[in-house]
C-alpha positions as a Markdown table, in Angstrom:
| # | Residue | x | y | z |
|---|---|---|---|---|
| 1 | Met | -0.4 | -14.2 | -0.5 |
| 2 | Leu | 0.5 | -10.5 | 0.4 |
| 3 | Leu | -2.9 | -7.8 | 0.1 |
| 4 | Tyr | -2.6 | -4.3 | -0.5 |
| 5 | Tyr | -5.9 | -2.0 | -0.1 |
| 6 | Ile | -5.2 | 1.3 | -2.3 |
| 7 | Thr | -7.5 | 4.7 | -1.2 |
| 8 | Asp | -9.5 | 6.5 | -3.3 |
| 9 | Arg | -12.4 | 8.6 | -1.0 |
| 10 | Thr | -13.2 | 10.4 | -4.0 |
| 11 | Ala | -14.5 | 7.6 | -5.2 |
| 12 | Phe | -17.3 | 7.2 | -2.6 |
| 13 | Pro | -20.5 | 9.1 | -3.2 |
| 14 | Gly | -21.3 | 12.3 | -1.3 |
| 15 | Gly | -19.5 | 15.4 | 0.1 |
| 16 | Glu | -16.5 | 15.6 | 1.6 |
| 17 | His | -17.1 | 14.8 | 5.2 |
| 18 | Thr | -19.2 | 11.7 | 4.2 |
| 19 | Arg | -16.4 | 10.3 | 2.2 |
| 20 | Arg | -13.6 | 10.7 | 4.7 |
| 21 | Ile | -16.1 | 8.8 | 7.1 |
| 22 | Arg | -16.6 | 6.2 | 4.4 |
| 23 | Leu | -12.8 | 5.6 | 3.7 |
| 24 | Leu | -11.8 | 5.6 | 7.5 |
| 25 | Asp | -15.4 | 2.6 | 8.2 |
| 26 | Lys | -13.3 | 0.6 | 4.8 |
| 27 | Ile | -10.4 | 1.3 | 6.0 |
| 28 | Ala | -11.3 | -0.7 | 9.3 |
| 29 | Glu | -12.4 | -3.0 | 7.3 |
| 30 | Ala | -10.0 | -3.8 | 5.5 |
| 31 | Ala | -7.6 | -3.9 | 8.8 |
| 32 | Thr | -10.7 | -6.4 | 10.5 |
| 33 | Gln | -10.3 | -9.2 | 7.4 |
| 34 | Gly | -6.0 | -9.7 | 7.5 |
| 35 | Ile | -5.7 | -6.7 | 4.4 |
| 36 | Asn | -1.6 | -6.9 | 4.9 |
| 37 | Tyr | -0.6 | -2.8 | 3.9 |
| 38 | Ile | -3.0 | 0.1 | 3.6 |
| 39 | Gln | -1.6 | 3.1 | 1.1 |
| 40 | Leu | -3.2 | 6.1 | 2.0 |
| 41 | Arg | -3.6 | 7.5 | -2.0 |
| 42 | Glu | -5.7 | 10.7 | -1.8 |
| 43 | Lys | -3.2 | 12.5 | -3.9 |
| 44 | Asp | -5.7 | 16.1 | -4.0 |
| 45 | Leu | -5.3 | 16.7 | -0.4 |
| 46 | Pro | -3.8 | 19.9 | 1.2 |
| 47 | Thr | -0.8 | 18.3 | 4.0 |
| 48 | Arg | -3.1 | 19.1 | 6.5 |
| 49 | Asp | -5.5 | 17.9 | 5.7 |
| 50 | Leu | -3.6 | 14.3 | 4.6 |
| 51 | Glu | -1.3 | 14.2 | 8.0 |
| 52 | Gln | -5.5 | 14.4 | 9.7 |
| 53 | Leu | -7.0 | 12.1 | 7.7 |
| 54 | Ala | -4.1 | 9.6 | 8.8 |
| 55 | Arg | -4.2 | 10.2 | 12.2 |
| 56 | Glu | -7.2 | 8.8 | 12.0 |
| 57 | Ala | -6.8 | 5.6 | 10.0 |
| 58 | Ile | -3.3 | 5.4 | 12.8 |
| 59 | Ser | -5.9 | 5.7 | 15.3 |
| 60 | Ile | -8.5 | 3.4 | 14.3 |
| 61 | Leu | -5.8 | 0.2 | 13.6 |
| 62 | His | -4.3 | 1.2 | 16.8 |
| 63 | Glu | -7.4 | 1.0 | 18.6 |
| 64 | Leu | -8.6 | -2.3 | 15.7 |
| 65 | Arg | -4.7 | -3.9 | 17.9 |
| 66 | Thr | -5.1 | -3.3 | 21.1 |
| 67 | Glu | -8.4 | -5.3 | 20.5 |
| 68 | Asn | -7.2 | -8.2 | 18.3 |
| 69 | Arg | -2.9 | -8.3 | 18.5 |
| 70 | Glu | -3.1 | -10.9 | 15.5 |
| 71 | Leu | -4.8 | -7.9 | 13.3 |
| 72 | Lys | -1.0 | -6.4 | 11.9 |
| 73 | Thr | -2.1 | -4.3 | 8.8 |
| 74 | Ala | 0.5 | -1.7 | 8.0 |
| 75 | Leu | -0.7 | 2.1 | 6.8 |
| 76 | Leu | 1.9 | 3.6 | 3.8 |
| 77 | Ile | 1.3 | 6.8 | 2.9 |
| 78 | Asn | 1.8 | 7.6 | -0.7 |
| 79 | Ser | 4.8 | 10.3 | -2.0 |
| 80 | Arg | 5.3 | 11.9 | 1.6 |
| 81 | Thr | 7.8 | 11.0 | 3.1 |
| 82 | Asp | 7.0 | 14.0 | 5.7 |
| 83 | Val | 3.7 | 13.5 | 6.6 |
| 84 | Ala | 4.5 | 9.3 | 7.3 |
| 85 | Ile | 7.2 | 10.9 | 9.8 |
| 86 | Ala | 4.7 | 13.2 | 11.7 |
| 87 | Thr | 2.2 | 10.8 | 11.5 |
| 88 | Ala | 4.2 | 7.7 | 13.6 |
| 89 | Ala | 2.9 | 5.6 | 9.9 |
| 90 | Asn | 5.0 | 2.1 | 9.1 |
| 91 | Gly | 6.3 | 3.8 | 5.9 |
| 92 | Val | 5.5 | 4.9 | 2.1 |
| 93 | His | 5.2 | 4.0 | -0.6 |
| 94 | Leu | 7.4 | 5.9 | -3.3 |
| 95 | Arg | 6.6 | 6.5 | -7.1 |
| 96 | Ser | 8.6 | 5.5 | -9.7 |
| 97 | Ser | 9.9 | 9.5 | -9.7 |
| 98 | Asp | 9.8 | 9.7 | -6.0 |
| 99 | Ile | 13.3 | 9.8 | -3.8 |
| 100 | Ser | 14.9 | 6.9 | -3.8 |
| 101 | Pro | 14.6 | 4.7 | -0.8 |
| 102 | Gln | 17.8 | 5.6 | 0.2 |
| 103 | Gln | 16.8 | 8.5 | 0.5 |
| 104 | Leu | 13.7 | 7.8 | 2.5 |
| 105 | Arg | 15.9 | 5.6 | 4.8 |
| 106 | Ala | 17.9 | 8.6 | 5.5 |
| 107 | Ala | 15.6 | 10.9 | 6.9 |
| 108 | Trp | 13.8 | 8.6 | 9.1 |
| 109 | Asn | 16.4 | 8.0 | 10.6 |
| 110 | Arg | 17.6 | 11.3 | 11.0 |
| 111 | Ser | 14.0 | 12.0 | 12.7 |
| 112 | Cys | 14.1 | 8.5 | 14.7 |
| 113 | Gly | 17.1 | 10.7 | 16.0 |
| 114 | Ala | 15.4 | 13.4 | 16.8 |
| 115 | Gly | 14.0 | 12.9 | 20.6 |
| 116 | Ala | 13.1 | 10.1 | 22.9 |
| 117 | Leu | 9.1 | 10.7 | 22.1 |
| 118 | Ala | 10.1 | 10.5 | 18.0 |
| 119 | Arg | 12.4 | 7.3 | 18.6 |
| 120 | Glu | 9.9 | 5.6 | 21.1 |
| 121 | Leu | 6.7 | 6.5 | 18.2 |
| 122 | Gln | 8.5 | 6.2 | 14.8 |
| 123 | Pro | 8.7 | 2.6 | 13.5 |
| 124 | Gln | 12.3 | 2.2 | 13.3 |
| 125 | Asn | 12.8 | 0.3 | 10.2 |
| 126 | Pro | 10.1 | 2.0 | 7.8 |
| 127 | Leu | 7.4 | -0.2 | 4.7 |
| 128 | Ile | 9.1 | 1.1 | 1.5 |
| 129 | Ala | 6.9 | 0.1 | -1.7 |
| 130 | Val | 7.6 | 1.2 | -4.8 |
| 131 | Ser | 5.7 | 2.1 | -8.1 |
| 132 | Cys | 7.1 | -0.2 | -10.6 |
| 133 | His | 6.5 | -0.2 | -14.7 |
| 134 | Ser | 8.8 | -2.2 | -16.0 |
| 135 | Pro | 11.4 | -5.6 | -14.7 |
| 136 | Gln | 14.0 | -3.2 | -14.8 |
| 137 | Glu | 12.5 | -1.1 | -12.1 |
| 138 | Val | 11.4 | -3.4 | -10.3 |
| 139 | Ala | 15.6 | -4.3 | -10.4 |
| 140 | Gln | 16.2 | -1.1 | -9.2 |
| 141 | Ala | 14.0 | -1.1 | -6.3 |
| 142 | Ala | 15.3 | -4.5 | -5.0 |
| 143 | Ser | 18.9 | -2.9 | -5.2 |
| 144 | Asn | 17.8 | 0.4 | -3.6 |
| 145 | Gln | 17.0 | -1.7 | -0.8 |
| 146 | Ala | 12.7 | -1.2 | -1.0 |
| 147 | Thr | 10.7 | -3.4 | 0.8 |
| 148 | Phe | 8.6 | -4.4 | -2.0 |
| 149 | Thr | 7.1 | -3.6 | -5.4 |
| 150 | Val | 4.0 | -2.5 | -6.6 |
| 151 | Phe | 4.4 | -3.0 | -11.1 |
| 152 | Ala | 1.8 | -1.8 | -12.9 |
| 153 | Pro | 0.0 | -2.3 | -14.7 |
| 154 | Val | -0.6 | -6.1 | -15.5 |
| 155 | Phe | -4.4 | -6.0 | -17.2 |
| 156 | Glu | -5.2 | -2.2 | -17.6 |
| 157 | Lys | -5.4 | 1.8 | -16.3 |
| 158 | Lys | -6.4 | 4.3 | -17.9 |
| 159 | Asp | -4.2 | 5.9 | -20.2 |
| 160 | Ala | -1.4 | 3.9 | -20.2 |
| 161 | Gln | 0.0 | 0.5 | -21.9 |
| 162 | Arg | -0.9 | -2.6 | -19.9 |
| 163 | Ala | 2.9 | -4.3 | -19.7 |
| 164 | Gly | 1.3 | -8.2 | -19.5 |
| 165 | Leu | 1.8 | -11.4 | -17.8 |
| 166 | Asp | 5.7 | -12.2 | -19.1 |
| 167 | Ala | 6.9 | -9.0 | -18.1 |
| 168 | Leu | 5.7 | -9.3 | -14.3 |
| 169 | Ser | 6.5 | -12.7 | -14.3 |
| 170 | Gln | 10.5 | -11.0 | -15.4 |
| 171 | Ala | 9.4 | -8.6 | -12.8 |
| 172 | Cys | 8.8 | -11.2 | -10.2 |
| 173 | Arg | 12.1 | -12.8 | -10.3 |
| 174 | Ala | 13.5 | -10.4 | -8.8 |
| 175 | Pro | 14.8 | -10.5 | -4.8 |
| 176 | Ile | 11.8 | -8.8 | -3.1 |
| 177 | Pro | 8.4 | -9.7 | -3.3 |
| 178 | Val | 6.3 | -7.8 | -5.8 |
| 179 | Leu | 2.8 | -7.3 | -6.2 |
| 180 | Ala | 0.0 | -7.5 | -9.3 |
| 181 | Leu | -2.1 | -4.0 | -9.8 |
| 182 | Gly | -4.1 | -2.8 | -12.5 |
| 183 | Gly | -7.4 | -4.6 | -13.8 |
| 184 | Ile | -6.5 | -7.8 | -11.0 |
| 185 | Asn | -10.2 | -9.2 | -10.2 |
| 186 | Leu | -11.2 | -12.5 | -9.2 |
| 187 | Glu | -11.0 | -14.3 | -12.8 |
| 188 | Asn | -7.3 | -12.7 | -13.8 |
| 189 | Gly | -6.2 | -12.8 | -10.3 |
| 190 | Arg | -4.4 | -16.4 | -10.3 |
| 191 | Ser | -2.3 | -16.0 | -13.4 |
| 192 | Cys | -0.6 | -13.6 | -11.2 |
| 193 | Leu | 0.2 | -15.2 | -9.1 |
| 194 | Gln | 1.8 | -17.8 | -10.9 |
| 195 | Ala | 2.9 | -16.1 | -12.7 |
| 196 | Gly | 5.0 | -15.4 | -9.7 |
| 197 | Ala | 3.8 | -12.2 | -7.8 |
| 198 | Ala | 3.8 | -12.4 | -3.8 |
| 199 | Gly | 0.1 | -10.6 | -3.6 |
| 200 | Ile | -2.2 | -8.2 | -5.1 |
| 201 | Ala | -2.9 | -5.3 | -5.3 |
| 202 | Ala | -5.7 | -3.2 | -6.0 |
| 203 | Ile | -7.8 | 0.2 | -5.1 |
| 204 | Arg | -11.1 | -0.9 | -6.6 |
| 205 | Leu | -11.5 | -4.3 | -6.1 |
| 206 | Phe | -11.0 | -4.0 | -1.9 |
| 207 | Gln | -12.5 | -0.8 | -2.2 |
| 208 | Glu | -16.6 | -1.9 | -4.2 |
| 209 | Asn | -16.5 | -5.2 | -2.3 |
| 210 | Asp | -17.1 | -6.5 | 1.2 |
| 211 | Val | -13.7 | -7.4 | 2.0 |
| 212 | Ala | -14.1 | -10.1 | 4.0 |
| 213 | Thr | -15.7 | -12.0 | 0.8 |
| 214 | Ile | -13.4 | -11.0 | -2.2 |
| 215 | Val | -9.9 | -11.6 | 1.0 |
| 216 | Arg | -11.4 | -15.0 | 1.8 |
| 217 | Gln | -11.9 | -15.8 | -2.5 |
| 218 | Leu | -8.6 | -14.1 | -3.2 |
| 219 | Arg | -6.9 | -16.6 | -0.7 |
| 220 | Arg | -8.0 | -19.7 | -2.5 |
| 221 | Leu | -6.1 | -18.6 | -5.4 |
| 222 | Thr | -3.4 | -20.5 | -3.7 |
| 223 | Ala | -5.2 | -23.0 | -2.0 |
């Protein structure tokens, strides 16, 4: 089962400095507990602040990997290909209205060819996740060579109609992993996996709870 933590520092109490510290602590906690992917989704931040936050998160992940080579958590930047390239993140999470995965790969490859240092620091094959809201969008993302898709909202999302398990099941027929998002919890997570989802994506489920407990309980769903 693939697990995808989507960040939202604004949900933490306190001022901006406190929220950033809490978020970085949560990123470290998620990586330590084996979360596969983390999406830095701080859409309101100016570019410079987002880059700084991404660099701090990447530094934490690098330090954790140095201590434990088995940790493989990858960091993706929401929508901002430029920030992902500048910070040597593992990839990008594309919204349905963003550039295509092919365009992203072209920009990434141009950056990697900019010099020996760039080739050394930059991942050569970026992870590309795509937000999808219908089985047709998932199929299109697969044909566009996305790494995986996040299908939402399965159960709930503010101001959006739920897609439901039948649509999720249809989406999961695509030849790439499909992660379920939108109102996922420990009670309904099993039904998403039974519908064919390769994993679970969530904000609140990971951010508002002890990650170790959530990961352990989620992985029991496949036992």
